N, CA, C and O atoms as a MOPAC input file, in Angstrom:
PM7 MOZYME 1SCF
protein

 N     13.55200 1     9.22900 1   -10.09300 1
 C     12.41100 1     8.40800 1   -10.75400 1
 C     11.43000 1     9.73700 1   -10.74900 1
 O     11.33600 1    10.66700 1    -9.94800 1
 N     10.97900 1     9.54000 1   -11.55400 1
 C      9.19300 1    10.67900 1   -12.26700 1
 C      8.11300 1     9.47900 1   -12.06000 1
 O      7.98000 1     8.28800 1   -12.34200 1
 N      7.60100 1    10.25900 1   -11.56500 1
 C      6.18000 1     9.40300 1   -11.48300 1
 C      4.84900 1    10.23300 1   -12.30300 1
 O      4.34000 1    11.35300 1   -12.24200 1
 N      4.61100 1     8.83200 1   -13.17400 1
 C      3.26800 1     9.06100 1   -14.20200 1
 C      2.35500 1     9.69400 1   -13.65600 1
 O      2.08300 1     9.61600 1   -12.45800 1
 N      1.56100 1    10.66100 1   -14.79600 1
 C      0.44500 1    10.60300 1   -14.59700 1
 C     -1.24900 1     9.61200 1   -14.63000 1
 O     -1.99000 1     9.16500 1   -15.50500 1
 N     -1.22700 1     9.64100 1   -13.51300 1
 C     -2.20900 1     8.17300 1   -13.22100 1
 C     -1.44300 1     7.12700 1   -12.20600 1
 O     -1.75000 1     5.93500 1   -12.21000 1
 N     -0.58600 1     7.57000 1   -11.47300 1
 C     -0.07500 1     6.11100 1   -10.77200 1
 C     -0.77700 1     6.20700 1    -9.27300 1
 O     -1.22400 1     7.16700 1    -8.64500 1
 N     -0.68300 1     4.84000 1    -8.98500 1
 C     -1.41000 1     5.20200 1    -7.53900 1
 C     -0.60400 1     4.74500 1    -6.83100 1
 O      0.20100 1     3.83300 1    -7.02400 1
 N     -0.87700 1     5.64600 1    -5.59400 1
 C     -0.05000 1     5.48000 1    -4.50600 1
 C     -1.32600 1     5.10200 1    -3.22900 1
 O     -2.43100 1     5.58500 1    -2.98000 1
 N     -0.57000 1     4.09000 1    -2.68100 1
 C     -1.36900 1     3.24900 1    -1.78400 1
 C     -0.17900 1     3.25900 1    -0.20300 1
 O      0.89900 1     2.73700 1     0.08200 1
 N     -1.35600 1     4.34700 1     0.60900 1
 C     -0.41300 1     4.63500 1     1.85400 1
 C     -0.93900 1     3.62300 1     2.77700 1
 O     -2.16300 1     3.68400 1     2.65100 1
 N     -0.66600 1     2.80300 1     3.56500 1
 C     -1.16100 1     1.77000 1     4.37300 1
 C      0.00200 1     1.30400 1     5.81400 1
 O      1.22300 1     1.38200 1     5.94800 1
 N     -1.18900 1     0.78300 1     6.76200 1
 C     -0.53800 1     0.94000 1     7.55400 1
 C     -1.15500 1    -0.12200 1     8.41100 1
 O     -2.07900 1    -0.42300 1     7.65500 1
 N     -1.28000 1    -0.78600 1     9.29200 1
 C     -1.74400 1    -2.28700 1    10.41200 1
 C     -3.16700 1    -2.18700 1    10.05900 1
 O     -3.56100 1    -3.29000 1     9.68000 1
 N     -4.04500 1    -1.33900 1    10.03600 1
 C     -5.25600 1    -0.60700 1    10.01400 1
 C     -5.78700 1     0.18200 1     9.08400 1
 O     -6.97100 1     0.47900 1     9.24900 1
 N     -5.19300 1     0.63500 1     8.07900 1
 C     -5.72500 1     1.85700 1     7.16600 1
 C     -5.00200 1     1.94300 1     5.73500 1
 O     -3.88000 1     2.38200 1     5.48500 1
 N     -5.94100 1     1.41000 1     4.88300 1
 C     -5.56400 1     1.83700 1     3.58000 1
 C     -5.98200 1     3.04300 1     2.80700 1
 O     -7.19000 1     3.14200 1     2.59200 1
 N     -5.14200 1     4.03900 1     2.32200 1
 C     -5.71200 1     5.02500 1     1.63000 1
 C     -4.98800 1     5.19500 1     0.23800 1
 O     -3.76600 1     5.31800 1     0.15300 1
 N     -5.87500 1     5.19200 1    -0.88600 1
 C     -5.28100 1     5.45200 1    -2.08600 1
 C     -5.52100 1     6.89900 1    -3.01000 1
 O     -6.50200 1     7.56000 1    -3.35200 1
 N     -4.18300 1     6.97400 1    -3.18300 1
 C     -4.23900 1     8.31200 1    -3.85800 1
 C     -4.00600 1     7.94000 1    -5.66700 1
 O     -3.61400 1     6.85200 1    -6.09000 1
 N     -4.30200 1     8.94900 1    -6.38600 1
 C     -4.13300 1     9.02900 1    -7.90100 1
 C     -3.06000 1    10.46800 1    -8.20500 1
 O     -3.17100 1    11.49400 1    -7.53400 1
 N     -2.19800 1    10.33400 1    -9.15100 1
 C     -1.25100 1    11.20600 1    -9.26900 1
 C     -2.27300 1    12.03600 1   -10.59300 1
 O     -2.66900 1    11.48100 1   -11.61700 1
 N     -2.46000 1    13.11700 1   -10.29400 1
 C     -3.64700 1    13.78800 1   -11.41700 1
 C     -2.81500 1    14.94200 1   -11.90900 1
 O     -3.43300 1    15.86400 1   -12.44200 1
 N     -1.34200 1    15.04100 1   -11.79900 1
 C     -0.59900 1    15.87700 1   -11.89700 1
 C      0.39800 1    15.27600 1   -13.10100 1
 O      0.10900 1    14.12900 1   -13.44000 1
 N      1.53400 1    15.89400 1   -13.79700 1
 C      2.28100 1    15.29700 1   -14.45300 1
 C      3.77100 1    14.53500 1   -13.87700 1
 O      4.01900 1    14.18000 1   -12.72400 1
 N      4.51800 1    14.44300 1   -14.92700 1
 C      5.55200 1    13.25400 1   -14.49600 1
 C      6.62700 1    14.60500 1   -13.37100 1
 O      7.00100 1    14.21500 1   -12.26600 1
 N      6.90800 1    15.73100 1   -13.72200 1
 C      7.52600 1    16.79200 1   -13.05300 1
 C      6.74200 1    17.12600 1   -11.99400 1
 O      7.06600 1    16.58300 1   -10.93800 1
 N      5.69500 1    17.94300 1   -11.95800 1
 C      4.45000 1    18.10900 1   -10.84200 1
 C      3.47400 1    17.36500 1   -10.16000 1
 O      2.28100 1    17.66300 1   -10.22400 1
 N      3.90400 1    16.41400 1    -9.51200 1
 C      3.04800 1    15.29600 1    -9.27400 1
 C      2.31600 1    15.66700 1    -8.06000 1
 O      2.90100 1    15.80500 1    -6.98500 1
 N      0.43300 1    15.91500 1    -8.26800 1
 C     -0.34700 1    16.22600 1    -7.42000 1
 C     -1.06900 1    14.89400 1    -7.27400 1
 O     -1.72300 1    14.24100 1    -8.08600 1
 N     -0.75700 1    14.68500 1    -5.99800 1
 C     -2.10700 1    13.52500 1    -5.66700 1
 C     -3.70500 1    13.60000 1    -5.24600 1
 O     -3.94300 1    14.17500 1    -4.18400 1
 N     -4.47300 1    13.23000 1    -5.76300 1
 C     -5.85600 1    13.57300 1    -5.29300 1
 C     -6.56400 1    11.84900 1    -4.56200 1
 O     -6.37000 1    10.74900 1    -5.07900 1
 N     -7.13300 1    12.04000 1    -3.65700 1
 C     -7.52800 1    10.99600 1    -2.69600 1
 C     -8.83900 1    10.44800 1    -4.02300 1
 O     -9.58500 1    11.20700 1    -4.64200 1
 N     -8.76500 1     9.05100 1    -4.13200 1
 C     -9.35900 1     8.18200 1    -4.59900 1
 C    -10.69000 1     7.67300 1    -3.80700 1
 O    -10.87500 1     7.99100 1    -2.63200 1
 N    -11.72300 1     6.74900 1    -4.63300 1
 C    -12.74100 1     6.76900 1    -3.52900 1
 C    -12.08000 1     6.02500 1    -2.83800 1
 O    -10.98600 1     5.53500 1    -3.11400 1
 N    -12.97300 1     5.83700 1    -1.48800 1
 C    -12.82000 1     5.31400 1    -0.53300 1
 C    -12.83500 1     3.52700 1    -0.38900 1
 O    -13.84100 1     2.89500 1    -0.06600 1
 N    -11.55700 1     2.93600 1    -0.69100 1
 C    -11.32200 1     1.23800 1    -1.04100 1
 C    -10.52500 1     1.05500 1     0.24300 1
 O     -9.62900 1     1.61400 1     0.87500 1
 N    -11.50400 1    -0.27400 1     0.31500 1
 C    -10.80800 1    -1.06700 1     1.39600 1
 C    -10.68100 1    -2.92700 1     1.35400 1
 O    -11.65600 1    -3.56000 1     0.94900 1
 N     -9.74300 1    -3.46900 1     1.68800 1
 C    -10.10400 1    -4.71400 1     1.74500 1
 C    -11.33500 1    -5.23100 1     2.10200 1
 O    -11.73900 1    -4.65900 1     3.11400 1
 N    -12.16000 1    -6.13600 1     1.66500 1
 C    -13.25300 1    -6.72100 1     2.30600 1
 C    -12.97800 1    -7.75100 1     3.49000 1
 O    -12.04400 1    -8.55200 1     3.54500 1
 N    -14.00900 1    -7.55700 1     4.44400 1
 C    -13.56600 1    -8.20000 1     5.56100 1
 C    -13.24200 1    -9.86900 1     5.28200 1
 O    -12.56700 1   -10.54300 1     6.06100 1
 N    -13.80800 1   -10.35700 1     4.12100 1
 C    -13.63500 1   -11.69400 1     3.88900 1
 C    -12.19500 1   -12.13100 1     3.74900 1
 O    -11.56600 1   -13.16400 1     3.98200 1
 N    -11.88300 1   -10.73100 1     3.19700 1
 C    -10.17800 1   -11.22600 1     2.64600 1
 C     -9.37700 1   -10.96600 1     4.06100 1
 O     -8.33300 1   -11.52400 1     4.39900 1
 N     -9.94300 1   -10.21800 1     4.62800 1
 C     -9.00000 1    -9.72300 1     5.88700 1
 C     -8.66800 1   -11.03500 1     6.62500 1
 O     -7.48500 1   -11.33700 1     6.78100 1
 N     -9.85400 1   -11.98700 1     7.17800 1
 C     -9.54300 1   -13.09100 1     7.82400 1
 C     -8.93000 1   -14.18600 1     6.94900 1
 O     -8.63700 1   -15.25200 1     7.49000 1
 N     -8.75600 1   -14.05000 1     5.91800 1
 C     -7.91800 1   -15.42900 1     5.06000 1
 C     -6.59900 1   -15.19800 1     4.59100 1
 O     -6.15200 1   -15.84000 1     3.64100 1
 N     -5.66100 1   -13.95800 1     5.44100 1
 C     -4.58100 1   -13.31700 1     5.60200 1
 C     -3.79400 1   -14.54200 1     6.37900 1
 O     -4.25700 1   -15.53700 1     6.93700 1
 N     -2.63300 1   -14.16500 1     6.23300 1
 C     -1.50600 1   -15.43200 1     7.18000 1
 C     -1.80800 1   -15.20300 1     8.47300 1
 O     -1.80000 1   -14.10100 1     9.02100 1
 N     -2.07600 1   -16.24700 1     8.96700 1
 C     -2.05300 1   -16.34400 1    10.64000 1
 C     -0.80000 1   -16.92700 1    11.09200 1
 O     -0.23200 1   -17.94100 1    10.68600 1
 N     -0.41500 1   -15.96100 1    12.16400 1
 C      1.24500 1   -16.82400 1    12.51500 1
 C      0.82000 1   -16.73800 1    14.28800 1
 O     -0.05400 1   -16.03400 1    14.79200 1
 N      1.64000 1   -17.58000 1    14.89400 1
 C      1.35300 1   -18.16500 1    15.89700 1
 C      2.27500 1   -17.21800 1    16.77800 1
 O      3.29400 1   -16.70600 1    16.31600 1
 N      1.77000 1   -16.99500 1    18.28800 1
 C      2.26300 1   -15.98100 1    18.88800 1
 C      3.80300 1   -16.78500 1    19.22700 1
 O      3.97300 1   -17.98000 1    19.47000 1
 N      4.78800 1   -15.72700 1    19.15200 1
 C      6.35400 1   -15.82800 1    19.26100 1
 C      7.16800 1   -14.85800 1    19.78800 1
 O      6.64600 1   -13.74700 1    19.88700 1
 N      8.17700 1   -14.96100 1    20.11300 1
 C      8.77600 1   -13.60300 1    20.16700 1
 C      9.11400 1   -12.43900 1    19.26300 1
 O      9.51400 1   -11.29900 1    19.49900 1
 N      8.74400 1   -13.27100 1    17.85300 1
 C      9.17800 1   -12.27100 1    16.97400 1
 C      7.67600 1   -11.85300 1    16.23300 1
 O      7.48900 1   -11.14200 1    15.24600 1
 N      6.54000 1   -12.68100 1    17.22600 1
 C      5.14300 1   -11.97600 1    16.45800 1
 C      4.15000 1   -12.06800 1    17.92800 1
 O      3.23700 1   -12.88700 1    18.02500 1
 N      4.50800 1   -11.07200 1    19.03700 1
 C      3.87600 1   -11.51700 1    20.02900 1
 C      2.60900 1   -11.47000 1    20.44000 1
 O      2.35800 1   -11.93000 1    21.55300 1
 N      1.82300 1   -11.05200 1    19.84300 1
 C      0.44500 1   -10.64400 1    20.16200 1
 C     -0.83200 1   -10.68700 1    19.31200 1
 O     -0.55000 1   -10.40500 1    18.14700 1
 N     -1.51200 1   -10.82000 1    19.40100 1
 C     -3.01600 1   -10.75800 1    18.40300 1
 C     -3.26000 1    -9.49200 1    17.77900 1
 O     -4.15300 1    -9.33400 1    16.94600 1
 N     -2.44100 1    -8.53300 1    18.18500 1
 C     -3.11200 1    -7.31300 1    17.46700 1
 C     -1.84700 1    -7.63500 1    16.41100 1
 O     -2.22400 1    -7.45300 1    15.25300 1
 N     -0.96700 1    -7.90600 1    16.46700 1
 C      0.30400 1    -7.80200 1    15.31500 1
 C     -0.03400 1    -9.00100 1    14.11400 1
 O      0.60200 1    -8.92700 1    13.06200 1
 N     -1.22400 1   -10.29600 1    14.32400 1
 C     -1.60900 1   -11.14000 1    13.98900 1
 C     -2.70700 1   -10.49300 1    13.03700 1
 O     -2.81700 1   -10.93000 1    11.89100 1
 N     -3.70800 1    -9.22600 1    13.58900 1
 C     -4.49400 1    -8.60600 1    12.76900 1
 C     -4.08200 1    -7.53000 1    11.86000 1
 O     -4.61200 1    -7.11000 1    10.83100 1
 N     -2.90900 1    -7.14700 1    12.53900 1
 C     -2.54000 1    -6.48000 1    11.42100 1
 C     -1.54900 1    -7.01000 1    10.25800 1
 O     -1.62400 1    -6.33800 1     9.22900 1
 N     -0.85800 1    -7.82500 1    10.23300 1
 C     -0.25400 1    -9.49200 1     9.44400 1
 C     -1.58100 1    -9.48000 1     8.41400 1
 O     -1.34700 1    -9.27700 1     7.22300 1
 N     -2.99000 1    -9.69700 1     8.84700 1
 C     -3.86900 1   -10.39400 1     8.34900 1
 C     -4.56600 1    -8.85900 1     7.24500 1
 O     -5.08500 1    -9.07600 1     6.15000 1
 N     -4.44000 1    -7.61000 1     7.75100 1
 C     -4.86900 1    -6.95000 1     7.16600 1
 C     -3.84900 1    -6.72800 1     6.07300 1
 O     -4.25600 1    -6.81400 1     4.91400 1
 N     -2.87400 1    -6.51800 1     6.24000 1
 C     -1.73300 1    -6.37700 1     5.17700 1
 C     -1.83700 1    -7.25800 1     4.30600 1
 O     -1.91900 1    -6.76700 1     3.18000 1
 N     -1.87500 1    -8.54000 1     4.33500 1
 C     -2.05500 1    -9.36900 1     3.22200 1
 C     -3.69400 1    -9.45200 1     2.85500 1
 O     -4.04500 1   -10.35600 1     2.09700 1
 N     -4.53200 1    -8.67700 1     3.29400 1
 C     -5.86700 1    -8.33100 1     2.46800 1
 C     -5.34000 1    -7.50100 1     1.72200 1
 O     -5.05600 1    -8.03700 1     0.65000 1
 N     -5.02900 1    -6.30400 1     1.76400 1
 C     -4.59100 1    -5.13100 1     1.27000 1
 C     -3.36800 1    -5.84500 1     0.20400 1
 O     -3.24900 1    -5.29800 1    -0.89300 1
 N     -2.79700 1    -6.60700 1     0.39700 1
 C     -2.11200 1    -6.91200 1    -0.86800 1
 C     -2.98400 1    -7.83600 1    -2.00800 1
 O     -2.74600 1    -7.84600 1    -3.21600 1
 N     -3.93100 1    -8.52000 1    -1.39500 1
 C     -4.62800 1    -9.24800 1    -2.15500 1
 C     -5.75600 1    -8.39700 1    -2.72300 1
 O     -6.46600 1    -9.07300 1    -3.46700 1
 N     -6.18800 1    -7.00500 1    -2.60000 1
 C     -6.84300 1    -6.16800 1    -2.99900 1
 C     -6.28800 1    -5.35600 1    -4.16300 1
 O     -6.90300 1    -5.17100 1    -5.21300 1
 N     -4.94500 1    -4.83900 1    -3.85500 1
 C     -4.15100 1    -4.31700 1    -4.66700 1
 C     -3.76200 1    -5.10200 1    -5.94500 1
 O     -3.64200 1    -4.58400 1    -7.05600 1
 N     -3.49500 1    -7.00000 1    -5.53100 1
 C     -3.12600 1    -7.94500 1    -6.62300 1
 C     -4.22100 1    -7.90400 1    -7.32700 1
 O     -4.13800 1    -8.28500 1    -8.49400 1
 N     -5.46000 1    -7.45700 1    -6.83700 1
 C     -6.94100 1    -7.60500 1    -7.95700 1
 C     -6.76400 1    -6.67000 1    -8.71900 1
 O     -6.75500 1    -6.84600 1    -9.93700 1
 N     -6.55500 1    -5.26100 1    -8.05800 1
 C     -6.85500 1    -4.04300 1    -9.00100 1
 C     -5.64200 1    -4.31600 1    -9.95500 1
 O     -6.00300 1    -4.11800 1   -11.11500 1
 N     -4.83700 1    -4.55300 1    -9.90500 1
 C     -3.39900 1    -4.60500 1   -11.25100 1
 C     -4.20600 1    -6.16700 1   -11.90400 1
 O     -4.29700 1    -6.16100 1   -13.13200 1
 N     -4.55500 1    -6.95200 1   -11.46800 1
 C     -4.57500 1    -8.09200 1   -12.69700 1
 C     -6.34400 1    -7.89500 1   -13.14200 1
 O     -6.81800 1    -8.65500 1   -13.98600 1
 N     -7.19400 1    -6.83900 1   -12.49900 1
 C     -7.96700 1    -6.39300 1   -13.74700 1
 C     -7.84300 1    -4.96100 1   -14.52700 1
 O     -8.67400 1    -4.14100 1   -14.91700 1
 N     -6.65100 1    -5.03000 1   -14.56500 1
 C     -6.20000 1    -3.56300 1   -15.10800 1
 C     -6.34800 1    -2.06600 1   -14.61300 1
 O     -6.10500 1    -1.02800 1   -15.22900 1
 N     -6.90400 1    -2.28700 1   -13.08700 1
 C     -7.46600 1    -0.45200 1   -12.48700 1
 C     -6.19800 1     0.17300 1   -12.14600 1
 O     -6.12900 1     1.36200 1   -11.83700 1
 N     -5.05500 1    -0.71000 1   -12.20400 1
 C     -3.95900 1    -0.13800 1   -11.55900 1
 C     -2.67600 1    -0.19500 1   -12.64200 1
 O     -2.06800 1    -1.25200 1   -12.81000 1
 N     -2.45300 1     0.56700 1   -13.08900 1
 C     -0.98800 1     0.81900 1   -14.57300 1
 C      0.74400 1     0.79100 1   -13.53500 1
 O      1.70000 1     0.02600 1   -13.65600 1
 N      0.58600 1     1.65300 1   -12.83500 1
 C      1.85900 1     1.90300 1   -12.15200 1
 C      1.16300 1     2.08100 1   -10.38100 1
 O      0.09200 1     2.60700 1   -10.07900 1
 N      2.10800 1     1.49800 1    -9.51700 1
 C      2.00600 1     1.40000 1    -8.66000 1
 C      3.21800 1     1.88400 1    -7.27700 1
 O      4.40400 1     1.55300 1    -7.25600 1
 N      2.53300 1     2.68900 1    -6.27100 1
 C      3.95100 1     3.34700 1    -5.29600 1
 C      3.24400 1     2.66300 1    -4.00600 1
 O      2.02600 1     2.66700 1    -3.82500 1
 N      4.20300 1     2.07100 1    -3.13200 1
 C      3.67700 1     1.60800 1    -1.61000 1
 C      4.37900 1     2.64800 1    -0.91300 1
 O      5.56400 1     2.93700 1    -1.07500 1
 N      3.42200 1     3.28700 1     0.01200 1
 C      4.18800 1     3.89200 1     1.22700 1
 C      3.73100 1     2.97800 1     2.46800 1
 O      2.54000 1     2.92000 1     2.77100 1
 N      4.48600 1     2.43000 1     3.01200 1
 C      3.75900 1     1.40000 1     4.29500 1
 C      4.47500 1     1.56300 1     5.61600 1
 O      5.70100 1     1.54000 1     5.51300 1
 N      3.96200 1     1.73300 1     6.90400 1
 C      4.52700 1     1.27000 1     7.84800 1
 C      5.91600 1     0.46400 1     7.98200 1
 O      5.77100 1    -0.16900 1     6.93600 1
 N      6.93100 1     0.09100 1     8.39000 1
 C      8.17700 1    -0.49300 1     7.95900 1
 C      7.52600 1    -2.35600 1     8.03900 1
 O      7.90900 1    -3.11100 1     7.14500 1
 N      6.73000 1    -2.81900 1     8.96900 1
 C      6.44900 1    -3.96100 1     9.39800 1
 C      5.19800 1    -4.32200 1     8.48200 1
 O      4.89000 1    -5.50000 1     8.30200 1
 N      4.56000 1    -3.38200 1     7.96900 1
 C      3.44700 1    -3.40600 1     6.94200 1
 C      3.79700 1    -3.88700 1     5.91000 1
 O      3.38100 1    -4.90000 1     5.34800 1
 N      4.92100 1    -2.87000 1     5.48800 1
 C      5.76600 1    -3.21900 1     4.07200 1
 C      6.48000 1    -4.52500 1     4.32600 1
 O      6.92200 1    -4.93900 1     3.25400 1
 N      6.77200 1    -5.35600 1     5.35800 1
 C      7.46400 1    -6.55400 1     5.17100 1
 C      6.33700 1    -7.57900 1     4.97300 1
 O      6.49300 1    -8.57400 1     4.26600 1
 N      5.45500 1    -7.36400 1     5.47600 1
 C      4.40700 1    -8.04700 1     5.40900 1
 C      3.09400 1    -7.68400 1     4.09000 1
 O      1.98200 1    -8.20000 1     4.19800 1
 N      3.33300 1    -7.03800 1     3.27100 1
 C      2.73600 1    -6.76200 1     1.86700 1
 C      3.48600 1    -7.71900 1     1.29200 1
 O      3.11000 1    -8.85500 1     0.99900 1
 N      5.01100 1    -7.04300 1     1.06500 1
 C      5.72800 1    -8.28200 1     0.30300 1
 C      5.58900 1    -9.56100 1    -0.10000 1
 O      5.77500 1    -9.97300 1    -1.24500 1
 N      5.16200 1   -10.37600 1     1.12600 1
 C      5.16000 1   -11.66600 1     1.21800 1
 C      4.00500 1   -11.90000 1     0.48600 1
 O      3.73000 1   -13.09500 1     0.60200 1
 N      3.23000 1   -11.34800 1    -0.18600 1
 C      1.45200 1   -11.82300 1    -0.83800 1
 C      1.98200 1   -10.80100 1    -1.79000 1
 O      1.00700 1   -10.80200 1    -2.54300 1
 N      2.72800 1   -10.00300 1    -2.27600 1
 C      2.46100 1    -9.59800 1    -3.88100 1
 C      2.47500 1   -10.46100 1    -4.96400 1
 O      3.26200 1   -11.40400 1    -5.03700 1
 N      1.41000 1   -10.11800 1    -6.05500 1
 C      1.46100 1   -11.04600 1    -7.05600 1
 C      2.55700 1   -10.94700 1    -8.33500 1
 O      2.64200 1    -9.75700 1    -8.63700 1
 N      3.21000 1   -11.56700 1    -8.98000 1
 C      4.45600 1   -10.57100 1    -9.62200 1
 C      3.68400 1    -9.85900 1   -10.48800 1
 O      4.21700 1    -8.85500 1   -10.95900 1
 N      2.32500 1   -10.16400 1   -10.89800 1
 C      2.01100 1    -8.90200 1   -11.76200 1
 C      2.05200 1    -7.56500 1   -11.16600 1
 O      2.42500 1    -6.58700 1   -11.81400 1
 N      1.65900 1    -7.50000 1    -9.88600 1
 C      2.14200 1    -6.21400 1    -8.88500 1
 C      3.42100 1    -6.02000 1    -9.10400 1
 O      3.85100 1    -4.99000 1    -9.62400 1
 N      4.19100 1    -7.05300 1    -8.70200 1
 C      5.77800 1    -6.37300 1    -8.58600 1
 C      6.65500 1    -5.83300 1    -9.82300 1
 O      7.76600 1    -5.30300 1    -9.84600 1
 N      5.34800 1    -6.30900 1   -11.28800 1
 C      5.91100 1    -5.54900 1   -12.32300 1
 C      5.75000 1    -4.12800 1   -12.47600 1
 O      6.44200 1    -3.30100 1   -13.07100 1
 N      4.37400 1    -3.99300 1   -11.61600 1
 C      3.51700 1    -2.48900 1   -11.74600 1
 C      3.88300 1    -1.53200 1   -10.82000 1
 O      3.42100 1    -0.40500 1   -10.63800 1
 N      5.13200 1    -2.36500 1   -10.03000 1
 C      5.40900 1    -1.84200 1    -8.68700 1
 C      6.78700 1    -0.93700 1    -9.40700 1
 O      7.81400 1    -1.40000 1    -9.90200 1
 N      6.32400 1     0.63300 1    -9.23700 1
 C      7.82900 1     1.89400 1    -9.25700 1
 C      8.40000 1     2.18400 1    -8.23000 1
 O      9.54500 1     2.59500 1    -8.41700 1
 N      8.06200 1     2.13900 1    -7.16500 1
 C      8.67700 1     2.05700 1    -5.53400 1
 C      8.43600 1     1.94500 1    -4.08500 1
 O      7.25000 1     2.18500 1    -3.86100 1
 N      8.76600 1     1.81000 1    -3.55100 1
 C      8.02400 1     1.77500 1    -1.68300 1
 C      9.19600 1     2.42400 1    -0.94300 1
 O     10.39400 1     2.49600 1    -1.21700 1
 N      8.38300 1     2.92200 1     0.19800 1
 C      8.66000 1     3.94000 1     0.95700 1
 C      8.13600 1     3.03500 1     2.49700 1
 O      6.99500 1     2.78100 1     2.88100 1
 N      9.40000 1     2.72500 1     3.09400 1
 C      8.88200 1     2.27800 1     4.66000 1
 C      8.54200 1     2.93400 1     5.15200 1
 O      9.40800 1     3.06100 1     6.01800 1
 N      7.57500 1     3.84000 1     5.42100 1
 C      7.25200 1     4.98400 1     5.99600 1
 C      5.72600 1     4.99100 1     6.76300 1
 O      4.77200 1     4.45300 1     6.20100 1
 N      5.58800 1     5.59900 1     8.00300 1
 C      3.98100 1     5.30400 1     8.33100 1
 C      3.62200 1     7.10800 1     8.12800 1
 O      4.07000 1     8.01500 1     8.83000 1
 N      2.81600 1     7.21200 1     7.10900 1
 C      2.44600 1     8.10900 1     6.72100 1
 C      0.87800 1     8.41500 1     6.52700 1
 O      0.42700 1     9.34500 1     5.85700 1
 N     -0.07500 1     7.19200 1     7.43600 1
 C     -1.63200 1     7.34900 1     7.21300 1
 C     -1.91300 1     8.35400 1     8.23600 1
 O     -1.31200 1     8.28900 1     9.30800 1
 N     -2.59900 1     9.09700 1     8.05600 1
 C     -3.06300 1    10.13300 1     9.00000 1
 C     -2.50600 1    11.56900 1     8.67200 1
 O     -3.01600 1    12.57600 1     9.16300 1
 N     -1.05000 1    11.61900 1     7.51200 1
 C     -0.58400 1    12.34300 1     7.28100 1
 C     -1.50000 1    13.40400 1     6.15100 1
 O     -2.55800 1    13.04300 1     5.63400 1
 N     -0.94500 1    14.55600 1     5.94400 1
 C     -1.67800 1    15.35200 1     4.86100 1
 C     -1.09700 1    15.05500 1     3.31300 1
 O      0.05700 1    14.63900 1     3.21300 1
 N     -1.83000 1    15.25200 1     2.22000 1
 C     -1.52800 1    14.75000 1     1.34800 1
 C     -0.23900 1    15.74000 1     0.72800 1
 O      0.35700 1    15.39700 1    -0.29400 1
 N      0.13800 1    17.11000 1     1.53600 1
 C      1.06600 1    17.56600 1     1.11600 1
 C      2.36100 1    16.77800 1     1.81200 1
 O      3.29300 1    16.66700 1     1.01500 1
 N      2.56900 1    16.31800 1     2.87300 1
 C      3.25000 1    15.64800 1     3.18900 1
 C      3.63800 1    14.00200 1     2.74100 1
 O      4.68700 1    13.38900 1     2.94000 1
 N      2.49500 1    13.59600 1     2.12900 1
 C      2.78100 1    12.20500 1     1.06900 1
 C      3.44500 1    13.07400 1     0.17200 1
 O      4.65200 1    12.84100 1     0.22400 1
 N      3.17600 1    13.96800 1    -0.62200 1
 C      3.80700 1    14.22000 1    -1.49400 1
 C      5.20500 1    14.80700 1    -1.71000 1
 O      5.94300 1    14.59600 1    -2.67200 1
 N      5.44100 1    15.59500 1    -0.62300 1
 C      6.58700 1    15.70800 1     0.09200 1
 C      7.84500 1    14.14800 1    -0.16000 1
 O      8.78500 1    14.11700 1    -0.95300 1
 N      7.37700 1    12.95200 1     0.87800 1
 C      7.86200 1    12.25900 1     0.86700 1
 C      8.21000 1    11.46200 1    -0.36400 1
 O      9.26800 1    10.89000 1    -0.62900 1
 N      6.91800 1    11.55900 1    -1.17000 1
 C      7.15100 1    11.07800 1    -2.56600 1
 C      8.47800 1    11.76100 1    -3.02200 1
 O      9.44800 1    11.01200 1    -2.90500 1
 N      8.72300 1    12.85900 1    -3.45800 1
 C      9.20700 1    13.65600 1    -4.04100 1
 C     11.33300 1    13.23500 1    -3.46200 1
 O     12.35200 1    13.17300 1    -4.15100 1
 N     11.19300 1    13.12800 1    -2.56400 1
 C     12.15100 1    12.80200 1    -1.21700 1
 C     12.70500 1    11.29500 1    -1.89600 1
 O     13.87300 1    10.92400 1    -2.00100 1
 N     11.72900 1    10.73300 1    -2.22000 1
 C     11.76900 1     9.34800 1    -2.50700 1
 C     12.15900 1     8.96400 1    -3.72700 1
 O     12.86500 1     7.96700 1    -3.88500 1
 N     11.62800 1     9.91500 1    -4.97600 1
 C     11.72900 1    10.01600 1    -6.00000 1
 C     13.54900 1     9.97400 1    -6.35900 1
 O     13.95300 1    10.07600 1    -7.51700 1

């Protein structure tokens, strides 16, 4: 898979959203950090709330799920407003599962790929390497 110029890469876990743009070309992607962007606090609390159970045992999991729902809402809005033309999501496996529950059909149409891996806090070079392996 080639990664087009302008592709937005969202790197997410249960607490952090980092966005990068491919400022390189399709054959030689080069990620550049975008202006910090995060879901607003009001969206965060509007995410799905789950009851504690063996599959979702504690409040921290609920907060992470709510954050993922807020991230999806934020990304949906960016796609719907035309700010994101192509998207690649790299997220911790549980976070990715929660994100998928909240993707808008328009976001799904712009989604070029996903990678279930926690790369928040990693260098841009690590993220570029992971993208190269996934592509």
